[in-house]
N, C-alpha and C positions, 0 to 999 in steps of 0.2 A: 504493500500500500504506500502511495506517495506520502512522505512525511511533511513536506512544506515546500511552497514555492518561494521565489525570490523577487523582490521589487527592484526597481532601478537603483535604489540606494543601497542595496545589499541586505537590507533587513528582511527577514522572513515575514511574509504577509498572509500566507495561506497555510491552513492546517486541516487535516482530515483525521477522523478517528471512528472507530466502531465498524460494524459490518452490515451489509445489506445483501439481499438475494432471496430466492424462493425458499431456501432451507433455513433461513435465519428466523429465530423467534426470541422474544424478550430482550432484544437488542435494538440499536439504531445506528444509522450512519450519519455523520456530521461532516459537512464541508464548510469551513469558515474562512472568509476573506476579509481582512481588516482594510477599511477604507479611510480616507481623510475627511469625508463629509457624507451627508445623505442619510444619517440616522441608521436604524436597524431595518434591513430588508430580510424578513424571515419567510422562507419558502418551506412549508410543512406538508409532507405526505405521510399519512398515518393510517394504519389499519383500524385505529379506534377514533378517528377524526370526529364522527358524530357524537361520541360520548365524552372524550377528553381533549379534543383539539384545543379549545380555549385554555384549558388548564395547562397543557403542554406549552403553549405560546407564552403564557404568563410566567411559568417556571423558568423558561429559557431567558425571557426578558429580564427577570430578576437576577439570574446568575450573571448574565452579560454585564449588567449594571454593577454588580459587586466585583466583577473582574476589571472594571474600568473601561469596558468596551462600549463606546457610544456610536460608532459608525462601522457597520459591517454588513456583508451579505452572508446569510446563514441558510444553508440547505440542509433539511432534515428529512431522512427517510426512516420512518419509525415502524418497527415490527413488534409493537406491544411492549416496549421497554417500560420498566417501573421508574419512578422518580429518581432513585439513587443511580440508576444506569444512565438516565438522561443527563444528570448533572456530571457524572464521571466522563461521559463521552464529549460533552461540550467543553469541559475543562481541559481534557486531553488535547482536543483540537486547538483550543486557544493557546495552550503551552507550545504546541508544535508551530503555531503561527508567530511565535516570538513574544507572546504576552508574558510579562514577569510572573513568576510562580506566586500564586495567591497564598502565601504562608499564613496570613492572618484570617483566612476564610475557613471557618469550621462548617462541616456539613450539617451540623445540628443533630442532636441525639434523637432518634426516632424509635429505636428498638431497645428493649431492656438488656442490660448486660448480666444480670444475675449476680449472685455472690462471687467473691474472689475464688479462684480455683485453688483448692488445697494441693500441696506438694505431692501427696500420696493418693490422689483421687484415682478412680478406675480409669485405666487407659488400655482397655482390651482392644479397641478398634479405633482407628483414625482414618477418616475418609478423605482422600485427595480430591480436590476440585480445581480445575484449571482457573487461574486467576483472571483470565480475560474472557470467561464465558459466564455471563450473568444468569443464563437460563438454568445452570446447575446450582446456583446459590440460593435461589428463591425459596425452595422447599427442602433444602438440605437437612434442616433440623428434624424433619419428619421421619428420616430413615433410621433414627435410633442409634447412630454411632456415638461412642463416647467422646470423640473429637472430630471436628471439621477442619480440614487444612485448606486454606486458600493459598494456592501455590503460585509463587512468582518466579519459580526457577524453571525446571525442565519442561513443564507443560506449556510454557509461554515462549513464543518465537522471539528471538532477540530484538526484532524491529518493533515488537509490541510491549516490551517491558514497561515503558513509561505509561502507556494506556492502562495496562493491567494494574499498575501501582495505584492509579487514581480510582479504578473500579473497586479494588480490594479495600482501599481507604474508605470509600463511601459505604461499601457493604458492611464493614465492621460497625458503622454507625446506624445503619438503616435496616439490616436484615435480622430477624429473630431466629437464632439458631437453636432455640429451645434449651435443653439441658446440656447440649454438647459443649465441650471445651473449645474455645475459639482460637485456632492455631493459624499461623502464617509461616510458610517456608519462604525465607528470603533468598536472594542470590548471594553467592560468595562475595566477599569484599574484593575490589573497591565498589562494585556496582551495588552491593548490599547496603552500603552506607546510605544511598538514596532511598532504598526501601525502608530503612530504619527511621529516617527523618519523616517519611510520610505515614508509616504504619504505627510506630510506637505511641504517638499522642492519641491514637484512637482506642487504646486500651485492650489489645488482644490479651488472651490468657497465657499464650506460649508461643515462642518463636522456635522454629526448626532451623538449624544451622547446617547447611549442606557442605559435604566434602571437607570436613574438619580434619586436620592432620596434626595439630599441636595444641597444647594447653594455652599457649600465647594467643592463638586466634580467638579462643573462647573468652579469655580475659579482655581482649581488645574490644570485642562486641559488647560484653557486659559493661565495660566502661562507657562506651558510646551510648548504650541504652540508659544508663544511670544519668548521664548528662542530659539526654533528651527528656527523660522523665522529670528531672529537676526543672528544666525550662517550662515544661507543660503544667507543672504543679500537680501531677497525678500522684495518688497514694496507692494505686492498685498494683499488687505484685505481678511481675512479669517473669515467667519461667523460661528456661532454655532447654532444648533437647538437641545436642550435637548429633549429626549423622556421620558415621564413619564409612567412607566409600573407597578407600585406597588401602594398599598394604601398609603404608606408613601410618595411616590413621588407626588401623587395627593394632599395630604394634604399640602405639601410644595411648591405647584405650584407657588405661588406669589413670594416667596423668590428665587426660581430657575429662574424664568423669569427675575428678575432684578439682578441676580448674577454677570453678566459681561456685559460690553459694546458690546462685540462681539456677544451676543445673539440677533438674529433677529427674531426668531420664536420659538414657543412652540408647541409640539405635544405629542401624547400619543399612546401607544401600547395596544390595547384592549385584545389581546389574553393572554398576560402575566398578564394584570391587572385582568381579570376575573379569571384566574388561581390562582392569589394571594388571591382573595376574596373567592375562592372555589365555584363559581357559573358557570352556563352554559352561554356561549355567544350566544345570539339569533339575528336573522335578524332584529327584531324590536328595539333592543338595550335599552330596559327599564332599564336593570341591569347596564348599563354604563352611563345613562343620567347624574347623578350627576358628574361623573368624567369629562365628556365632557363639561358640563356647567362651572365647576370650571376652566378648562384649558382656556376656552374662556374669562372668567372674569379676570383671572390672567394676561393673555396676553394683553388684552385691557387696563387693569389698568396700565401696564408698558409701553405700546405703541409698542408692538411687534406683529407679526402675530400669529394668532391661526390657527393651521393646524390639521385637523382631521386624524384619523387612516386610515388604509386600509379597503377595503371591500373584504373579502377573497374569496367569491363565484364567480369565474370568469364566470360561466355559467348563472348567474342570472342577466341579464342586467336590467330588470325592477326593481329588488330589489336594485341594485346599484343606479339607477336613483332616486328612492324614498329616499334612504339613503342620497345621495348627496344633494338633494333638502332640506331635513330637516337640513342637516349640514350647508348649507348656511344660512338658516333661523335662526339658532342658533347663527351665528356670525363667523363661521369658514370661512377661505379664500381659503382653498384647502384641499386636502387629498392625501393619498398614493395610488399607483396602483401596482398590482402584475402581470398585463398583459397589453400589448399595447392596446387591444381592449377596455379597460376601460377608456382610455384617453379622447376620444371624448365625451363619455357620461358624464364624470365629467366636462369637459369644458362647455358643454351645461347647465348643472345644476347650475354651478356657474356664468353663464352669466346673467346679468340683462335682463329682457324682454323688448320688444319694448315699451310697455306701461310705464314701469318703467323709461326707458331712456327719453322718451318724457316728462313725468311729471317732472323729475329732471331738464331737460333743461329749461322747463318753469319756474320752481322755481329759477334756476340760473339766467335766463334773468330778472325775476322780481326783484331779489335782486340787480342786476347791475343797473337796471333802478332806483330803489329807492336810491341807493348810488349816482348816477349821479345827482339826484334831491335834494340830501341832506336830504332825508327822513329817519327818524329813525324807521319807521314801513314798513314792506314789506307785500304786499297783492297780492294774485293771485285770480282774480275774486272777489268773495264775501268773500273769506277766508283770514284770517290773517296768515302769515307764521312766526313761531317762529324761532329764531336763530338755535336751534338744528336741525330743519327740513332743513334749508338752508345748514348746515354743512353736513348732511346726503346726500343731493342731490349733493353737490359738490364732495363728496367722490365717489358716484355712477357714476357720469359723468367721473371723473378721471379714475376710474376702467374700465369703458366702453371704454374710449379712449385707455387705455393700452392694452385692448383685441382686438383693431381694429374694434370695433362695431360702432364707430362714428369717424369722422376725427379729427385729432389733431388740436389744436388751430393754430399751425403754418401752417398746410396745408390749413385750412379754410382761413387764411389771404392771402396765396399765390393764392388760387383759386379766392378770391375776387379781388385781384390786377390784376390777369390775365383777369377776366371778365371786370373790369374797363378799362383796356388797350384795350381790344377788342372792347368795346363800343365806346371808343374815336376814334379808328381807323375807325370804321364804319361810324362815323359822318363826317369824313374828305371828 
């Protein structure tokens, strides 16, 4: 797509952004030409003209005024874009036309952000969405993934990085992603610095850092994030998840995992990793076993979550189920998704079985009973239970509660109190 034209003075005066065509939906195309006079000449073609034409014109007029554009010809070809997409595309076209970046323009908060994301929250599934495709963002929260990743890196063509940045910035402010953790995968530095400036003030929960190879890279990004947060006045915590995608990154896994307090999880990208090794990535994954084990051990040693890579074959549900089951057995706590249909399969694979939960509850109950009696030894039937077994059982029970597979301790107490009250009432 043409980025911008040139005027006789050498200043860029034209900019285009967005997409149009028969297969485009929830997006729009903008062609903007800055002029010296004549006011705003807005030419709008829209699929929803009878219903929202006047509103679209008013919205674009307001944005142009805030951008300081008083004279321009604007061509809009709308395929049902929502307001956040309209603003993002017009803003991108203006930037490509040489209009100064509107650093003081806030998109305005339209969607709830929810409570701050805990460090140890469930991260069984994270769904990747291309950062330049608004149609995938609109209902992403309905898929039930633990995290939604608005991707600015591999899924975005180099020529569209700037436009995707504006779209993701607006989406963070305007789209309700439900209970999903709101994640953004930025580009590696130095391009990633522009992503940080645009994205961090909008309050995402977590940033994924691609192709990390050293602890210094993580500390550099954390420092940049802290400075942007300081300038924006935000108090919302922002977590980091480094992605290891090269042999060097894997070898430095432990140092990367403990590089910064804001690191809450460690993950890896197997497509780039196998390319770096010069080997073929297989469904069995024997060629990546060492890397995956190293990530798990490094993460556990530091006390952060170990998150597996994506399973790229969307059509192989059985293969995904096998991969995810092995992944959980290795110590991973979640993995990536490239399609919504993978989410339920992954959640089932990472969920403890009924037998596992029942055994863990028995171990936990035996431990509590031993504690109450002042015993230093815990037994379950004829078997002695070692402290590591008790710890593993407690972690499994906590995870099962977080998944909603068993009631929380608070709800159990409430149910018990209600039952007691009902029993007392019946005796009256």
